[in-house]
C-alpha positions as CSV (number, residue, x, y, z in Angstrom):
1,M,117.8,85.4,135.8
2,T,114.2,83.8,137.7
3,I,113.2,80.4,136.0
4,T,109.6,79.8,135.8
5,R,108.3,76.9,136.1
6,P,106.0,76.1,132.7
7,S,102.7,74.8,132.9
8,A,102.0,71.1,132.3
9,R,101.1,72.4,128.8
10,W,104.8,73.1,128.0
11,R,106.2,69.9,129.6
12,R,105.3,68.3,126.3
13,R,107.8,66.8,124.1
14,T,104.6,66.1,121.2
15,L,101.6,68.4,121.2
16,A,98.9,66.5,119.5
17,A,96.6,69.6,120.8
18,A,93.1,69.5,121.8
19,G,91.3,72.3,119.5
20,A,88.5,72.7,117.2
21,L,89.7,72.8,113.4
22,L,87.1,73.7,111.1
23,L,86.8,71.5,108.1
24,G,83.9,73.2,105.9
25,A,80.8,72.5,108.2
26,S,82.7,70.2,110.3
27,V,84.4,70.7,113.5
28,L,87.5,67.8,114.1
29,A,89.5,68.0,117.5
30,A,92.6,66.7,118.7
31,T,93.7,64.7,121.7
32,A,96.7,66.5,123.6
33,T,99.1,63.7,124.7
34,A,102.2,64.1,126.7
35,T,105.7,62.1,126.3
36,A,107.5,63.9,129.2
37,A,106.8,63.4,132.5
38,E,104.6,66.2,134.5
39,D,107.3,67.7,136.6
40,E,109.9,67.7,133.7
41,V,111.3,71.2,133.2
42,D,112.1,71.8,129.6
43,P,116.1,73.0,129.9
44,R,114.9,75.7,127.4
45,V,113.4,77.1,129.6
46,G,114.9,80.1,131.9
47,L,118.1,80.3,129.6
48,A,120.7,83.5,130.3
49,P,120.1,86.5,128.0
50,G,122.4,87.9,125.5
51,Y,123.5,88.5,121.8
52,F,126.3,86.7,120.6
53,D,126.8,85.2,124.3
54,A,123.0,84.1,125.2
55,G,122.5,80.9,127.0
56,I,122.3,78.1,124.3
57,A,120.4,75.0,125.5
58,A,120.4,71.6,122.9
59,S,119.6,68.1,122.0
60,N,120.8,66.2,119.7
61,I,122.1,69.0,117.8
62,E,125.2,71.0,117.9
63,L,126.1,74.6,116.8
64,L,129.1,74.3,114.0
65,A,129.3,77.9,112.8
66,S,127.7,81.3,113.5
67,L,128.9,83.9,111.3
68,P,127.6,87.8,112.1
69,R,126.5,89.8,109.9
70,E,128.9,91.9,108.1
71,A,128.6,95.6,106.5
72,P,127.1,96.7,104.7
73,F,124.4,94.2,106.1
74,D,124.8,94.7,109.8
75,A,122.4,96.8,112.1
76,P,121.7,96.7,115.3
77,P,118.7,93.9,116.1
78,G,115.3,95.3,115.6
79,N,116.2,97.3,112.5
80,F,113.9,95.9,109.6
81,G,116.6,97.7,106.5
82,F,118.8,94.9,108.0
83,V,117.5,91.9,109.1
84,N,118.2,88.5,107.6
85,S,115.2,86.4,105.5
86,D,115.1,83.7,103.7
87,L,117.8,81.0,102.4
88,A,118.1,79.3,98.8
89,F,121.0,77.1,97.5
90,T,122.7,76.6,94.7
91,G,126.3,74.2,94.5
92,D,128.0,74.6,97.2
93,H,126.8,78.3,98.2
94,A,124.3,79.4,100.3
95,I,122.0,82.3,99.1
96,V,120.8,84.6,102.5
97,G,118.1,87.3,101.5
98,S,117.9,90.4,103.3
99,F,115.8,93.3,103.0
100,N,119.0,95.3,102.0
101,G,119.7,93.1,99.1
102,F,121.6,89.0,99.6
103,Q,124.5,87.9,100.7
104,V,126.5,84.4,99.0
105,Y,128.2,82.1,101.5
106,D,130.4,79.0,100.8
107,V,129.1,76.2,102.6
108,T,131.8,73.8,100.6
109,D,132.8,72.9,104.3
110,A,129.6,73.5,106.6
111,G,132.0,73.5,110.0
112,A,133.5,76.3,108.6
113,P,131.4,78.8,106.0
114,T,133.0,81.9,104.6
115,R,131.2,84.9,103.4
116,R,131.9,84.9,99.1
117,S,130.1,88.7,98.8
118,A,127.4,90.4,99.2
119,F,124.8,92.9,96.7
120,V,122.8,95.8,97.7
121,C,119.6,95.7,96.5
122,P,117.4,97.3,99.2
123,G,113.2,96.9,99.3
124,G,112.2,94.0,101.4
125,Q,111.7,91.4,102.1
126,G,114.3,89.8,100.3
127,D,112.7,86.3,99.8
128,V,115.1,84.6,97.5
129,S,114.9,81.3,94.8
130,V,117.3,79.7,92.5
131,Y,117.0,78.0,88.9
132,G,120.0,77.3,87.1
133,H,122.2,80.8,86.4
134,L,118.8,82.8,87.8
135,L,118.2,84.1,90.8
136,F,115.2,85.4,91.6
137,M,114.0,87.7,94.7
138,S,111.1,89.3,96.2
139,V,110.5,93.0,96.9
140,E,107.4,94.8,97.8
141,E,108.5,98.0,100.3
142,T,107.8,101.3,98.1
143,R,111.7,102.0,99.1
144,G,112.5,99.3,96.0
145,R,114.2,100.8,93.1
146,I,114.5,99.8,89.8
147,D,118.5,100.4,89.8
148,C,118.5,99.2,92.9
149,G,119.8,102.1,94.4
150,T,119.4,103.0,98.5
151,Q,118.2,106.6,98.3
152,G,114.4,105.1,98.2
153,A,111.6,105.9,95.5
154,P,109.6,108.8,97.8
155,G,106.3,109.9,96.4
156,A,102.9,108.6,95.8
157,V,103.8,107.8,91.9
158,N,107.3,107.3,91.2
159,A,108.8,105.3,87.8
160,E,111.9,104.5,89.7
161,R,110.0,102.6,92.1
162,F,110.6,98.7,91.7
163,R,108.1,96.1,93.3
164,G,107.7,92.8,92.1
165,V,110.0,90.0,91.3
166,R,113.7,90.9,90.4
167,I,115.6,88.7,88.3
168,F,119.5,88.2,88.2
169,D,121.8,86.5,86.6
170,I,124.3,85.0,88.4
171,S,126.6,82.6,86.2
172,D,129.1,84.5,88.0
173,I,128.0,84.3,91.3
174,D,130.4,87.6,92.2
175,N,129.0,89.7,90.2
176,P,125.3,89.4,89.8
177,V,123.8,91.2,86.6
178,Q,120.3,92.1,87.0
179,L,117.7,91.9,84.5
180,P,114.5,93.2,83.6
181,G,112.3,92.4,86.3
182,V,108.5,91.9,86.8
183,Q,106.6,94.2,88.0
184,T,103.3,93.5,90.2
185,C,100.4,95.9,91.9
186,R,101.0,94.2,95.0
187,G,104.8,93.7,94.9
188,S,106.2,90.9,96.3
189,H,106.3,89.4,99.8
190,T,106.9,85.6,99.0
191,H,107.1,84.1,95.6
192,T,107.2,80.3,94.8
193,L,109.4,78.2,91.5
194,V,107.1,76.1,89.5
195,T,108.3,73.5,87.2
196,D,106.5,72.2,84.2
197,P,107.7,68.4,83.5
198,D,106.4,68.9,80.3
199,D,107.9,72.5,79.7
200,P,111.2,72.8,80.1
201,G,111.8,75.8,78.4
202,N,110.0,77.6,80.9
203,V,109.9,78.1,84.6
204,Y,107.1,79.8,86.4
205,I,106.4,81.9,89.4
206,Y,103.8,81.9,91.8
207,N,103.7,85.9,93.1
208,S,102.3,86.3,97.0
209,G,101.9,90.2,97.4
210,T,100.5,91.0,100.8
211,S,101.2,95.1,100.9
212,T,98.7,97.5,99.7
213,V,98.0,98.3,95.9
214,R,99.7,100.6,93.7
215,S,98.0,103.0,91.6
216,G,97.1,102.3,88.1
217,A,99.1,105.7,87.3
218,E,102.3,104.1,88.4
219,L,101.4,100.3,87.2
220,A,98.6,99.9,85.0
221,G,96.2,97.5,85.6
222,C,96.4,97.9,89.3
223,E,92.9,98.0,91.0
224,N,92.4,98.6,94.6
225,A,89.1,97.4,96.0
226,G,89.5,97.3,99.7
227,L,88.5,94.4,101.7
228,S,84.9,93.3,101.9
229,A,82.4,91.0,103.8
230,D,79.9,91.4,101.6
231,P,80.4,89.6,97.8
232,V,82.7,91.2,95.1
233,T,81.8,89.9,91.5
234,T,82.3,93.0,89.2
235,G,85.6,94.7,88.4
236,N,89.0,93.4,88.2
237,P,90.5,93.9,91.9
238,T,94.0,93.4,92.6
239,Q,93.2,91.5,95.9
240,W,91.9,87.8,95.7
241,R,94.5,86.4,93.1
242,I,98.1,85.6,92.5
243,D,100.4,86.2,89.6
244,V,101.8,83.6,87.8
245,I,104.9,84.3,85.9
246,Q,106.0,82.8,83.0
247,V,110.0,83.0,83.0
248,P,111.8,81.7,79.8
249,L,114.9,79.9,80.3
250,A,116.1,81.2,76.5
251,A,115.0,85.0,77.2
252,P,114.7,85.3,81.3
253,E,114.4,89.2,80.2
254,T,111.1,88.2,79.1
255,A,109.6,87.1,81.7
256,A,105.9,88.6,82.4
257,V,102.7,87.3,83.9
258,V,100.7,85.3,81.8
259,N,98.1,84.8,84.8
260,Q,96.6,85.7,88.0
261,P,93.9,82.9,88.8
262,R,91.6,84.3,91.1
263,I,92.0,80.9,93.2
264,F,89.5,82.3,95.7
265,T,86.2,82.1,94.2
266,D,83.2,80.9,95.8
267,P,82.2,78.5,92.7
268,A,78.3,78.9,93.6
269,T,78.1,82.5,93.5
270,G,81.3,83.8,92.0
271,A,82.5,85.9,94.6
272,Y,86.5,86.6,94.2
273,N,86.3,86.8,97.6
274,G,85.1,83.5,98.3
275,L,86.7,82.2,101.4
276,Q,87.4,83.9,105.0
277,N,86.7,87.7,104.8
278,T,87.1,88.9,108.6
279,L,87.3,92.4,109.0
280,P,88.7,94.5,111.9
281,G,87.7,93.5,115.5
282,A,87.5,90.0,115.1
283,P,88.7,88.3,118.4
284,H,91.6,85.5,118.4
285,P,90.6,82.7,120.8
286,S,93.2,84.5,122.8
287,G,90.9,87.2,123.5
288,T,93.2,89.6,121.6
289,S,92.4,90.9,118.2
290,Y,93.8,88.5,115.1
291,S,97.5,89.4,114.4
292,P,97.3,89.5,111.2
293,L,94.1,89.5,110.0
294,P,92.9,86.5,108.7
295,N,91.4,88.2,105.3
296,T,91.9,85.5,102.7
297,N,92.9,88.4,99.7
298,T,96.2,86.6,98.9
299,C,98.3,83.9,99.9
300,H,101.5,84.3,101.9
301,D,103.2,81.5,100.7
302,I,102.7,78.9,98.0
303,T,104.9,75.3,98.4
304,A,104.7,73.5,95.0
305,Y,105.4,69.7,94.1
306,P,105.2,69.5,90.4
307,E,106.0,65.8,90.6
308,I,102.4,65.3,92.0
309,G,101.0,68.2,90.4
310,L,99.8,69.8,93.6
311,A,100.7,73.0,95.6
312,A,100.0,73.6,99.1
313,G,99.1,77.3,99.7
314,A,99.1,79.4,103.2
315,C,96.8,81.8,102.2
316,Q,95.7,84.4,105.5
317,G,92.9,83.0,106.4
318,N,93.2,79.3,105.0
319,G,95.0,76.5,104.1
320,I,94.1,75.3,100.4
321,L,95.2,72.9,98.3
322,L,95.6,73.6,94.4
323,D,96.1,71.2,91.2
324,I,98.9,72.4,89.3
325,S,99.1,69.7,86.8
326,D,98.9,72.9,84.3
327,P,101.4,75.1,86.2
328,A,100.3,78.3,84.3
329,N,96.2,77.7,85.4
330,P,96.5,76.8,89.4
331,V,93.0,75.3,90.3
332,R,92.1,75.0,93.8
333,I,90.6,71.9,95.2
334,D,90.1,72.3,98.9
335,A,90.3,74.6,101.3
336,V,90.4,74.5,104.9
337,S,90.0,77.0,108.2
338,D,90.9,76.9,111.5
339,P,89.3,79.3,114.1
340,N,92.9,78.8,116.3
341,F,94.9,79.8,113.0
342,S,95.8,83.6,112.9
343,Y,97.8,83.7,109.6
344,W,98.2,80.5,107.6
345,H,101.8,81.2,106.9
346,S,103.6,78.7,105.0
347,A,103.2,74.5,104.2
348,T,105.7,71.6,103.6
349,F,104.6,68.5,102.1
350,N,106.3,65.1,103.0
351,N,108.4,63.7,100.2
352,D,105.4,60.9,99.5
353,G,102.7,63.8,99.0
354,T,100.2,62.2,101.2
355,K,100.7,64.6,104.4
356,V,101.2,68.6,104.5
357,I,102.4,70.8,107.6
358,F,100.6,74.7,107.4
359,T,102.0,77.2,109.9
360,D,100.2,80.0,112.0
361,E,102.3,82.9,112.0
362,W,100.4,84.4,114.9
363,G,101.9,87.9,115.8
364,G,103.4,88.7,112.0
365,G,106.5,87.4,113.9
366,T,107.5,90.3,115.6
367,S,105.3,89.4,118.8
368,A,106.2,86.9,122.2
369,R,103.5,83.9,121.4
370,C,105.6,81.3,123.4
371,R,104.0,82.1,126.6
372,V,103.2,80.1,129.2
373,T,99.5,81.8,128.7
374,D,99.3,80.8,125.3
375,Q,98.0,77.7,124.2
376,P,99.5,74.8,122.3
377,E,97.2,75.2,119.0
378,W,98.0,79.1,118.7
379,G,100.9,80.1,116.4
380,A,101.4,76.1,115.8
381,N,101.5,74.0,113.3
382,A,98.4,72.0,111.9
383,L,99.0,68.8,110.3
384,F,96.9,67.1,107.6
385,D,97.1,64.6,105.6
386,I,95.6,64.1,101.6
387,V,92.8,61.9,101.4
388,D,91.0,61.6,97.6
389,G,92.0,65.4,97.0
390,K,91.2,66.2,100.1
391,L,92.7,68.1,103.3
392,E,91.9,65.8,106.5
393,F,93.0,67.5,109.7
394,R,95.1,65.1,112.4
395,S,96.9,67.3,115.2
396,Y,98.8,70.1,115.9
397,Y,102.4,70.9,117.1
398,K,103.9,73.4,118.8
399,L,107.4,74.2,120.1
400,P,107.0,72.6,123.4
401,A,108.9,75.0,125.4
402,V,108.1,78.0,126.8
403,Q,109.5,81.3,125.8
404,T,109.8,84.9,127.4
405,L,108.0,88.2,126.7
406,Q,111.1,89.5,125.5
407,E,111.7,86.7,122.9
408,N,109.3,86.7,119.5
409,C,108.4,83.2,118.5
410,V,105.7,81.3,116.4
411,A,106.2,78.9,113.7
412,H,108.0,80.0,110.6
413,N,110.1,78.0,107.7
414,G,111.5,74.8,107.6
415,S,112.2,71.8,105.0
416,L,112.3,68.0,105.3
417,V,115.3,66.2,106.5
418,P,115.5,63.0,104.3
419,V,116.0,59.8,106.2
420,P,114.5,57.0,104.5
421,G,111.1,55.8,106.0
422,R,110.3,58.7,108.1
423,D,108.7,62.1,107.8
424,I,111.2,64.6,109.2
425,L,111.1,68.5,109.2
426,V,113.5,71.0,110.5
427,Q,111.5,74.2,111.7
428,A,112.4,77.4,112.7
429,W,110.7,79.4,115.6
430,Y,112.2,83.1,115.8
431,Q,113.7,83.1,119.3
432,G,112.2,80.0,120.1
433,G,115.2,78.5,117.9
434,V,115.0,75.2,115.8
435,S,113.4,72.3,116.3
436,V,113.3,68.5,114.8
437,I,110.2,66.5,114.4
438,D,109.2,63.4,113.2
439,F,105.6,63.5,111.4
440,T,105.4,60.3,110.4
441,D,102.3,59.5,112.2
442,T,100.4,62.9,111.6
443,A,98.3,62.6,114.4
444,N,101.0,62.1,117.1
445,P,104.3,64.7,115.8
446,V,107.3,63.9,118.5
447,E,110.6,66.6,118.7
448,I,113.2,65.0,118.6
449,A,116.1,67.7,118.7
450,Y,116.3,71.2,119.0
451,L,118.6,74.2,119.8
452,D,117.5,77.6,121.5
453,R,119.1,80.4,122.7
454,G,118.2,83.1,125.6
455,P,116.8,86.3,124.5
456,I,118.7,89.0,122.5
457,D,119.1,91.9,125.5
458,E,120.1,94.5,122.5
459,P,119.7,97.6,122.3
460,N,117.1,97.5,124.7
461,P,118.2,94.7,127.5
462,T,114.4,94.6,129.2
463,G,112.4,94.6,126.3
464,L,112.0,92.2,122.8
465,N,114.3,92.7,120.5
466,L,113.5,90.9,117.0
467,G,115.8,88.2,116.1
468,G,115.5,84.1,115.8
469,Y,115.7,81.8,112.9
470,W,113.9,83.1,110.1
471,S,114.8,79.9,108.1
472,T,116.6,76.1,108.9
473,Y,117.0,74.2,106.2
474,W,118.9,70.6,105.7
475,Y,121.2,70.8,102.6
476,N,123.5,68.5,101.6
477,G,124.1,66.8,105.3
478,S,123.5,69.5,107.7
479,I,121.3,72.5,109.0
480,L,121.5,75.8,107.6
481,G,120.4,78.8,109.3
482,S,119.1,82.2,108.6
483,E,119.3,84.0,111.7
484,I,117.4,87.5,111.7
485,A,119.9,89.2,113.7
486,R,122.9,87.5,114.3
487,G,123.5,86.3,111.2
488,F,124.3,83.1,108.7
489,E,124.5,79.7,111.1
490,T,125.2,76.1,110.4
491,L,124.3,73.2,112.6
492,G,124.6,69.8,112.9
493,L,122.3,66.5,113.9
494,I,124.0,63.9,116.7
495,P,123.0,60.6,117.0
496,S,120.5,59.5,119.5
497,A,117.8,57.1,120.2
498,M,115.7,59.0,118.1
499,M,117.7,59.2,115.0
500,S,120.7,57.0,114.8
501,A,123.7,58.0,113.1
502,N,123.0,55.3,109.8
503,E,119.7,57.7,109.5
504,I,121.8,61.0,109.5
505,A,124.0,59.2,106.8
506,A,121.7,58.4,104.7
507,A,120.0,61.6,105.0
508,G,123.2,63.3,104.1
509,E,123.7,60.8,101.2
510,I,120.9,63.3,99.0
511,Q,122.9,65.4,97.4
512,L,121.4,68.8,95.4
513,A,122.4,70.9,92.6
514,E,120.5,73.3,94.1
515,F,117.2,73.4,96.8
516,N,114.5,76.0,97.3
517,A,112.3,75.0,100.2
518,Q,109.5,76.1,98.3
519,L,109.7,74.0,95.2
520,Q,109.9,70.5,96.5
521,T,110.4,67.5,94.7
522,K,111.1,63.8,95.2
523,L,113.8,63.1,97.2
524,V,115.2,59.6,96.1
525,H,117.7,57.3,98.0
526,A,120.0,55.9,96.0
527,P,120.4,51.8,97.5
528,S,123.7,52.0,100.0
529,F,124.7,50.3,103.2
530,A,123.5,53.6,105.6
531,V,119.5,53.4,103.8
532,V,119.6,49.6,105.0
533,R,121.1,50.0,108.4
534,S,118.5,53.2,108.6
535,H,116.0,50.3,107.9
536,V,117.3,48.1,110.9
537,D,117.5,50.8,113.3
538,Q,113.8,51.6,112.7
539,A,112.9,48.1,113.2
540,E,114.9,48.1,116.5
541,R,113.3,50.9,117.6
542,A,110.0,50.1,116.4
543,G,110.6,46.4,118.4
544,T,110.2,44.5,115.5
545,L,113.5,43.6,115.4
546,T,115.4,42.3,118.4
547,G,118.1,39.8,120.2
548,K,119.7,37.3,117.6
549,A,117.6,38.3,114.4
550,L,119.1,41.8,115.1
551,A,122.8,40.7,115.8
552,D,122.3,38.1,112.9
553,V,120.9,41.1,110.4
554,R,123.6,43.4,111.3
555,S,126.5,41.0,111.5
556,H,125.4,39.8,107.8
557,L,125.1,43.6,106.4
558,D,128.8,44.3,107.7
559,K,130.4,41.4,106.1
560,A,128.7,42.0,102.9
561,E,129.8,45.8,102.9
562,K,133.3,44.1,103.6
563,L,133.2,41.9,100.5
564,V,131.8,44.7,98.6
565,A,135.1,46.7,99.1
566,K,137.3,43.5,98.3
567,G,135.2,43.5,94.8
568,N,133.8,40.0,96.3
569,T,130.2,40.6,95.2
570,A,129.1,37.1,94.6
571,S,129.6,36.5,98.6
572,A,128.2,39.5,99.3
573,L,124.9,39.1,98.0
574,D,124.7,35.7,99.3
575,H,125.2,37.5,102.9
576,L,122.6,40.6,101.9
577,A,119.8,37.1,100.9
578,N,120.8,35.8,104.3
579,A,120.4,39.4,106.1
580,V,116.5,39.3,104.5
581,R,116.0,36.2,106.0
582,K,117.2,36.5,109.0
583,S,115.5,39.5,109.7
584,G,111.9,37.6,109.2
585,A,111.0,40.4,106.7
586,A,108.1,40.3,104.8
587,P,109.2,40.2,101.0
588,D,107.1,43.9,100.6
589,S,108.8,45.5,103.8
590,A,111.0,48.3,103.8
591,L,114.0,46.6,105.1
592,A,113.3,43.6,102.6
593,E,112.8,46.5,99.8
594,A,116.0,48.1,100.8
595,I,118.1,45.3,101.1
596,A,117.3,43.8,97.3
597,A,117.7,47.5,95.9
598,L,121.3,47.1,97.3
599,A,121.7,44.0,96.0
600,A,120.5,44.7,92.8
601,A,123.0,47.9,92.8
602,Q,125.8,45.5,93.9
603,G,124.9,42.7,91.0
């Protein structure tokens, strides 16, 4: 394969790209920065094509295991009836959604996962989440059936059709039982679990339907108003709203829609379509038409953070911030738009809830959008700080490695890696692979690890064959990935100058009973030597702890840990106190606080 030398734009490890981001009437710009030498060629450029034998380039990350899709979930790449989609986790199990149902993998040993069971239930796109013994799955295609059958549900109106949120009892994870789900007017493309700290008896689901509107004859209450550039203020159109589903945990079979908030309404005019109303034919800055169309008539995905009372909605033509202090009644408190963004796709808060990353799925996930001709602000992430309840743009980040015309590549799903003291995201880029970035400084995100393959060459050796990572999430010490065409994969971070062994170990000490990427919870580290050493490593990396002081701190920590192991906590506390003193750290510094917390835990 001929290796194409990338332009200087693609020879950047960090992209805080120049570009205009429209915030209300203001235009903000981010200044491009380059941290790599101008003549450096990224190892990801020019990888050999293949299916399971494609060339691989990796930095500070390793592929632990790759399990190919098995029947009845296998098909040639590009068959949308069988592609893998999103992930959810419960205990030692990863649940992989699919357009054909879902599969359960045992990840007790991330280095040797096994497929435990599979449940066929077609309907696409198979977005999944878990809460206790309940599994929820999104269904939007007209072939979805109430009985999970594979024969489809043909006809304009069909009483056997299911489009909405399925609910399963997975008390016996090998034998899931489908409960009555909740039918919705536009089906369910994605959904988000939302808990209420004041209401432990219920969970809520924010449902985002992006497909066609069902007829009122098939489902009562559905009303198709189409799209409009003019204000829409009358009727009860299915567009320009989301569904709020209440799930009583004592009787999940009675789950129902309890609200359909119009979170896009213009408060001044009352127009339901109060945000973006782009109609077909509008150009993208690339010179092509938008793909998909950024008309804000629903959300693609919503990420909730109930502990801080906020949710971030990636809503087609806008990124929005919601007050969810009353989960059944979300209220929009801010909205931003960006002429560079084609389709606001997903969102991730940092652990403190002071920042949010939005992704742009330019091309819908099926197109090559990481080409050398594509600007770094197209199909990228947009990073914001949250200041006084408002979204303030800081920079863009895009995968800094040019991909070929044969690779669907664009920003997609990721989650936090809980390294103490840092904001780190692991993110899927379809056939762009996986990228791990530090966004502690939202104005200067930095890539710290990646893994990429060459383009899939089956069934068309020279065309674009759909594949790549749909989602890559950190869960209990490992990165787990849903690969659209290849299957289920596990990866591990490798210590480097940009992330130490102590930081990786501290991140792995966060052990969750379950995880849904779109339901964020506060990740709190218990005091430990790995946490303290993470802060020491960060101080060394920042240059604030060097030479003899650095050596003395590490020596006292080593001695304290040995004394704790022997049960001599009194002497260990003396060494921990000396570590603080030798570091010269202010009492309110992260390092001093981590050592104090460890001392208190030992005392």
